[in-house]
N, C-alpha and C positions, 0 to 999 in steps of 0.2 A: 503494499499499499503506500503509495506517495505521501511524502510530508508537506504540511501546506506552511507556507511560510509566516512567520509570527505575526508580520503586519497584517495579513489577511485573516488571520485568525482574530485579531482585533478589532479590524475593520468592520464585520458584519455585525457583532453586537453594538459597538458604538453607532453603525448605522440605525440599527433598530432604536436605539438610544432617543436619538434625534427627532424621532417620529413622534408628534404628538398624540398620534391615537394609539402607539404601542403602550402598552401598560408595563411599568417598570417590574424588572425581575430581578430577584435578590443576585442571581449569579451574574447577570449584564452588569449592574451596577458594581459588583466587586471587581470584575475585568475592568470597567472603566476607572476605578479609583486606582487599581494596581497600574493601569497605562499612565494617568495623570502622575502618581508618584515615581514611576520610571521616567518620565520626561523631564520632570522637575529635578530629579537627581541626575540627568544629563546634562541639565542646562540648556534644555531646548529654546530657541529663540522666541518661540511663541509664550513661552514662559518668563525668560528673563527680560524681556522688553516691556512688560508689565509696569507702570507706576505702582506707588505704593498702595494708595486705596483701591484699585482693582486688584493687586494681589491679596490684599486684605480679604476684598470682598469674596473673592474665588477660594479663599483658605477657609472661610464662615461657611459656605457653600460645600466645600470639600468633607470639613468636618461635621456637618450636620448630616449628611449621607452616610459618613461613616458610625457615626452614632445611631441611627436608624438601625444599620445593619446589626450593632452590638446589642442593642435593646430589641431586635426583633420586631420593629414597630413600621408600618406602612408608611410612607410620605406622604404629605399634606399636597394638596394642588400647588401652593407657593413652593413647597420645597423642590417639587418635581420639575416645576418651569425653571427655578434657580438652577438646577443640577443641569437640564436640557440648555439653558441659555449659557452657561460656564462651557458645556462641551462644544457647542455650537462656535463658540467664540474662538476655544484653544485648539480646534482641532479642525483647521480650516480645509485642509485635503479633503476630510472625509464629509464637511458641511458642503463643499462644492459638488462631491459625488450625488448629494441626496436633492438636491435643488435643480438637476438637471433632468 
C-alpha cells in the first residue's frame, strides 16, 4: 500500500474544518491543533509575521479548543467560528483550495 505524504494527510481534515456546514469532529480538531503547533515550532511565516494582538487572539482560540478537548465538551457556535476563522487566515494554501 502506498504511503500518503504528510501534507495530504493534514489537508483533507483541515479542508473539512473550514466548511461551515461540517460539524467539528474531535479527531479533526486534534489534527488541526497538532498542525498549528508544528507550524509555530517551525517558525512558519504565516505565524511569525503576525503582530502581537493577532498572535494573542489566535493563542486564545487555540487554547479554547485545546481545553474543550481536555474537558470533552462540544464547542459553542462562537468557539467554532473563531477556530475556523483562525484556520482560514493561517492556512492560506488550504483556504485557497476550498474557495475554488
